[in-house]
C-alpha positions in Angstrom: -6.4 64.6 31.7 -8.7 67.2 30.1 -5.6 69.1 28.8 -4.2 65.9 27.4 -7.4 64.9 25.6 -7.8 68.5 24.2 -4.2 68.5 22.8 -4.7 65.0 21.5 -7.8 66.2 19.6 -5.8 69.1 18.3 -3.1 66.7 17.0 -5.7 64.6 15.1 -7.2 67.7 13.6 -3.7 68.7 12.4 -3.2 65.3 10.8 -6.5 65.7 9.0 -5.8 69.2 7.9 -2.3 68.4 6.6 -3.4 65.2 4.9 -0.9 63.2 6.9 -3.6 60.8 8.0 -5.0 60.4 4.5 -1.6 59.8 3.0 -0.7 57.1 5.5 -4.1 55.4 5.3 -3.8 55.3 1.5 -0.3 53.9 1.5 -1.0 51.2 4.0 -4.3 50.3 2.3 -2.5 50.0 -1.0 0.1 47.8 0.6 -2.7 45.6 2.1 -4.1 45.0 -1.4 -0.7 44.6 -3.0 0.5 41.8 -0.7 -1.9 39.0 -1.7 -2.4 40.2 -5.3 1.4 40.3 -6.1 1.9 37.0 -4.4 -0.9 35.4 -6.4 -0.4 36.8 -9.8 3.3 37.7 -10.0 4.4 34.2 -11.1 1.9 34.3 -14.0 3.0 37.8 -15.0 6.7 36.7 -14.9 5.9 33.6 -17.0 4.0 35.7 -19.6 7.1 38.0 -20.0 9.4 35.2 -21.0 10.5 34.9 -24.7 8.6 32.3 -26.8 9.9 28.8 -26.4 11.4 29.4 -23.0 9.5 27.7 -20.1 10.3 27.9 -16.4 8.5 25.9 -13.9 7.5 28.3 -11.2 6.2 27.1 -7.8 2.5 27.6 -7.1 1.9 30.7 -5.0 0.9 30.0 -1.4 -0.6 32.0 1.4 2.9 32.2 3.0 4.1 34.1 -0.1 1.5 36.8 0.7 2.6 37.2 4.3 6.2 37.4 3.2 5.2 40.2 0.9 3.4 41.8 3.8 6.5 41.8 6.0 8.7 43.1 3.2 6.4 45.9 2.1 5.7 47.1 5.6 9.3 47.0 6.7 10.7 48.5 3.5 8.0 50.9 2.3 5.5 51.4 5.2 8.0 52.1 7.9 9.9 54.6 5.6 6.7 56.5 4.8 5.8 56.5 8.5 9.1 58.1 9.5 8.9 60.7 6.8 5.4 61.7 7.7 6.1 61.9 11.4 9.6 63.4 11.2 8.0 66.8 11.8 6.0 65.6 14.8 7.6 68.1 17.2 10.3 69.9 15.2 8.0 72.2 13.2 6.3 73.6 16.3 9.6 74.1 18.1 11.0 76.0 15.1 7.9 78.2 14.7 7.4 78.7 18.5 3.7 77.8 18.3 3.9 75.9 21.6 4.8 79.0 23.6 1.2 80.2 23.6 0.0 76.9 24.9 2.6 76.7 27.6 1.7 80.2 28.9 -1.9 79.0 29.2 -0.8 76.4 31.7 -0.3 73.3 29.4 2.6 71.2 30.7 5.4 70.1 28.5 5.0 66.5 29.6 1.4 66.6 28.4 2.4 67.9 25.0 5.0 65.2 24.4 2.6 62.4 25.7 -0.2 63.7 23.4 2.1 63.9 20.4 3.4 60.4 20.9 0.0 59.0 21.7 -1.6 60.5 18.5 1.3 59.2 16.3 1.0 55.8 18.0 -2.8 55.6 17.4 -2.3 56.6 13.7 0.4 54.0 13.2 -1.7 51.3 14.9 -4.8 52.1 12.8 -2.9 52.2 9.5 -1.0 49.1 10.3 -4.1 47.3 11.4 -5.9 48.3 8.1 -3.1 46.9 6.0 -3.1 43.6 8.1 -6.9 43.2 7.8 -7.0 43.8 4.1 -4.2 41.3 3.5 -5.8 38.8 5.9 -9.2 39.0 4.2 -7.9 38.9 0.6 -5.9 35.8 1.4 -9.2 34.0 1.9 -10.1 34.8 -1.7 -7.0 33.2 -3.2 -6.1 30.4 -0.8 -8.0 28.1 1.6 -7.7 28.7 5.3 -4.1 27.8 6.2 -2.5 28.1 9.6 0.6 30.4 9.5 2.9 29.7 12.4 3.3 32.6 14.9 1.6 35.1 12.6 0.3 37.3 15.4 3.6 37.4 17.1 5.3 38.5 13.9 2.7 41.2 13.4 3.2 42.4 17.0 7.0 42.5 16.5 6.8 44.9 13.5 4.2 47.0 15.3 6.4 47.3 18.4 9.4 48.3 16.3 7.3 51.0 14.7 6.4 52.3 18.2 10.1 52.4 19.1 10.9 54.4 15.9 8.2 56.9 16.8 9.7 57.4 20.2 13.1 57.9 18.7 11.7 60.4 16.2 10.2 62.4 19.2 13.5 62.3 21.0 15.5 63.4 17.9 13.0 66.2 17.3 13.4 67.5 20.9 17.2 67.3 20.7 17.7 68.9 17.3 14.4 70.8 16.7 14.6 69.7 13.0 12.9 66.9 11.0 16.3 65.9 9.6 17.6 65.5 13.2 14.6 63.2 13.9 15.4 61.0 10.9 19.1 60.9 11.7 18.3 59.8 15.3 16.3 56.8 13.9 18.8 56.1 11.2 21.7 56.2 13.7 19.8 53.8 16.0 19.3 51.4 13.1 23.0 51.6 12.2 23.9 50.8 15.8 21.6 47.7 15.6 23.3 46.6 12.4 26.7 47.1 14.1 25.5 44.9 17.0 24.5 42.2 14.6 28.2 41.8 13.6 28.9 40.4 17.0 27.4 36.9 17.6 26.6 37.5 21.3 24.6 40.6 20.4 23.2 39.5 17.1 20.1 37.8 18.5 19.2 40.4 21.1 19.4 43.7 19.2 15.9 45.2 18.6 16.1 45.5 14.8 15.6 41.7 14.4 11.9 42.4 15.3 11.6 43.7 11.7 14.6 42.3 9.9 14.1 38.7 11.0 10.4 38.4 11.3 9.9 36.3 8.2 12.0 33.5 9.7 9.5 33.3 12.5 6.7 32.5 10.0 8.8 30.0 8.2 9.6 28.2 11.4 13.3 29.0 11.3 13.2 30.7 14.7 11.2 30.3 17.8 9.0 32.8 19.7 11.4 32.6 22.7 14.1 34.0 20.4 12.3 37.4 20.4 11.7 37.7 24.1 14.9 39.7 24.8 14.5 42.0 21.7 10.9 42.7 22.7 11.9 43.6 26.3 14.8 45.7 25.1 12.5 47.6 22.6 10.0 48.3 25.5 12.9 49.6 27.6 14.2 51.8 24.8 10.8 53.3 24.3 10.6 54.2 28.0 14.1 55.6 27.9 13.5 57.6 24.8 10.2 59.1 26.0 11.7 59.9 29.5 14.8 61.5 28.0 12.6 63.6 25.6 10.5 64.8 28.6 13.5 65.7 30.7 15.2 67.6 27.9 12.0 69.3 26.8 11.3 70.4 30.3 14.5 72.3 30.6 14.7 73.4 27.0 14.6 77.1 26.1 11.9 77.6 23.5 
């Protein structure tokens, strides 16, 4: 446990020194402000850009518009930045051979992978939480308190999918020892999910609906029970990815 905590501390120090933590926090903080502001003022801006004499009746912005922006921005911008930042989670040290010294000191390979995944998971959780809280608080400034159906479940689904992508990044890094390999591993997984969605029996159980179909959960077009199988499958894939990475890394020549 002491070795795990020491390596975890080292990982956070690396994130601070390389500005990875700063970049992620700024991106997700900006997204948190952007969600309610764009939902509130975008219709007014769009109306002001119309030529004189042309009027379009735009619907009044609602709190639901802000949460739709939250889901879109996190899934399209936040997740991409997250993958880019953590694509070198393990590959850089494997390429440079910096882990050899630690291994000769008695640090186990399993501890290294667990600490790396845990640190990335904590950073993802904190940055995602900041974006959610900023959006949630700013919504109070623009709209009265309105109940949004299944909001917390939708938030959890996106968080869980991010956890799955981090596990796949780690597995891809161990397999290929390159950041490109890590990104290809996650990209390949997403393509597989998209391929599964072409078949009706698999369309509703593939894990990618946790992030691609979460807006319909807020809008009442789908039920919480529809996400039970994808959630369980995502948890299973996280376990498989981490276990596979540990087995491969344990027998890998550095």
